[in-house]
N, C-alpha and C positions, 0 to 999 in steps of 0.2 A: 592202436587206432589213431588216425590223424586225418584232418581235413587239410585244406590248402594253407591254413594259417594257424591251426591248433593241433595239439597232440595230446592224447589221453593215455596215461600209463597206469597199469594195475600193479601196485607195489606188493612185496611179500606180506605186508601187514593187511592185505586185502582192502587197501584204501585207494580209490580211483583219483589220480591226480591229473588235472587238466592244465596244460601250459599253452601260452601263446608263443608261437615260434617267432624268433627274431628274423626280420626280413633283411634283404641285401642292403637296404638303405641304412638301417640302424647299425648293422655290422660294419659297414664301411665308414660310418661316422666314428664308431669306436676305434677302428683301425687308424683313421686319420689323426685322431687325438693321441693315440699311443705312439704313432710314428713321430708326431711333433715332440712328444716327451722324450723319445729316444734321441731325436736331434739335439734337444737341450742337453741331455747327458753326454752326447758326443762332444758338444761344444765345451762343456765343463772340463771333460778329460783333456781336451786339446789345450785349453787355457792353463790348466794346472801343470801340464807336463812341458809345454813348449814356450809359453809366453810369460808366465809368472817367474821372475828371477829366483833361482835357487831351487825350485821344486824339481825341475828336470835335471839338476846337477848335484844330486845328493852324493856326499862323499863315499857312502857305502854302496852306491849303485854305479857300475861302470857305464860310462857315457854311451857306449855302443849298445847297451841294453835298453836304453830309453825308448827308441822306436819300437822294439819288440814288446815292451811293457804296454805301450800305447795301443798296439795292435791287439794284444791280449784283452785289454779293457774293452775295446770296440767289439771284439768277438763275443765277450761275455754279455755285453749290453744287447747285441743283436740277437743272440741265441737264447740268452737267459731271461730277458725282460718278460716276455709273454708267459713262459713256462713258470717262472718263479712267482709272478703275481697270481696266476690262475691256480697254482697249487696252494699258496698261503692265504689268498683272499677268496677261497672257495669258489673258483671258477670265474673270477672277475679280474680285470686289469683296471687301471685308472680310467681308460677310455670306455671300457664296458660299464663301469660303475656310473659314469656320467650319462651314458646312453641308456642305462637301465636294463642291461641284458646280462646274462650269466651262462657259462658253460656248465652243463650237467651231463651225466651218463644217460644213455637212452633207456636206462631202467629207472630214472628219476633220482638216482643217488648222486652225491657230489663226486667230482673226478678225483682220482688218486694221483700219486706222483708219477707213476708209469704212464697214465693217460695224459697227464699234463705235459710231460716231455714228448710223448709220441706224437700228439696232434700238432705240436709246434715244430718238431723236426720236419714235418711235411710242408712247412711254410717254404722250404727251399724249392718245392715243386709248385705249390699253390701260388707262390709269389712271382712265378715266371710271367713275363710280358705284362708287368705292372698289375699283378694279381689277376691277369686274364684267365689263367687256368682255374683258379679258385672261383672266379665269377661264373665261368661256364658251368663248372660242377654244381654250384649252388642253384643255377637256373634250371638245370635238368633234374635236380633232386627235389622230391616232394617235401622234404624236411629241411630244405635250404642248407644242406651239408656240403662242406668242401672236402677235399681228399683227406685232410687231417682228421676231420670228424668221422669219416668212414673207417679210417685206420684205428682210431682210439675208441670208437663206439660212443660218440658224444653228439649232443645237439646243443644249439644255442637258443635260449628262451628269454622272454621278457620277465623281469622281476615281478613278483606278485605283491601287490599292495596289502592285501589282506586275505585271510583264509577263513572260510565259513564252514563249519561242520554242523550238519543238521541231522537229527535222528529221524528215521523213517520206520514207524512201527507197523507198517502194512505187512500183512502176512501173505505169502504166496498161496495160490490155490492148493498146491500140493506141497506139503512140507513134511519132511521126515521127522519123526519124534526124536527129541534130543534128551539124553539122560541129564537129569538135573543134579546139581551138587549144592549142598547147603551153603558151603563157604562162598561160592560165586553168587548165590542168591542174596547174600548180604551186601553185595556191591550194587550201586545204583547207576542210573543213566548218567548222572553227573560224573561219577568215577570213570565211566567209559569215555566220556568227552574229554576229561583231563588226560587220560592215557593216550588217546588217539591224537589229541592236539600236540602232545609232546612228541609222539612218534612221527608225526607229520613234519614238525619243525626242528627236530633234533639236529639235523645236519647243518643247519644255519647257525647253531649255537656255538659259542666258544667252548672248547673241550672241557674246561673246568666247570663252566656253568652247566653243560650237558650232564656231567657226572653228578653234580650236586642235585640237579633237578630230578634225575632218574632215581637217586637215593631217596629223595623226599617223597616221591610218588610211591615207591616200593614200601616205604614206612607207613604211608597212608593206607595202602592196601593191606599190609600186615595188621595194622591196628583195627581195621574194620572187619576183616575176614579171617585173620590168622594165617593167610597164605603167604608164602615166602619162597624165594628162588631155591631150586634144588642145588645140591653141591656141584660146583663147577659151572652153573648156569649164570650168565651175566644178566644184569638188570634189564637191558633192552629185550633180550630173548624172553625173559619172564613176563615183561609187560605186554609183548606181542601175544604170548600165550594166553594171558589173562583176558586181553581184549577179544581174542577169538572165542574164548569160552563164554564170555558174557554175551557176545553177539549171537552165538549158537543157541544158548539157552533162552534168550529173550526174543530171538528172531529180530534183532536190532540191526538195521542196515545203515551204516554211515554214508553220507555223501559229502564229497569235498569239492568246493568250487573256488576257483581262483579268479580274481578280477585282474585282467591284464592292465598294464599301464597304458 
């Protein structure tokens, strides 16, 4: 679901995430800054190879190879800059970070390596006529997508300053009876908030921090209820299952609201 400037995504964890879509202005601001940084990198490569004495005349590099090496560096900077930053910076480049925007999948997940490469290969088309093709595509798309976003299944959103998760204990008029389990009854509303806060923010965490956080929450659940992951079940899948069971038994409905920048 989306309006003219917002999009709401229902995640597999049954958490509704609402994002503020990045507009053309903020995206082109980020692009301008990234293009400027690319220009700086081009200049550094040029100075190192052609102007600084000795750098471009290394004894173990044939002189005729120097222009080819320079072209290779320029190629890597042009094609690799956006993809590399978006993959390793979780959907951001330096320009996007300054502009406060981020690339995510249309499912709300972080982009993968394949999506990071795919959307940026399409810059060869989006960038035609001084990014005129990309601009026209964003103008006619209700989610401000350029061709690279359509190919990779991504959207660009504003960073969220904070996330608020509130419990809603209201019971629908018609509710199917849910089988109760003693172990899950030992877990409280606070436990559910801890689990869902982690599930909501886990993709923004450093991988090592994410692993340690999941382990600590699983240990907390085990200590209070005796529940633990099945053989071969990873911690995230276990926590998703526990959150669903607690919500089902207590008719607890979380709501997540993101404050746009």
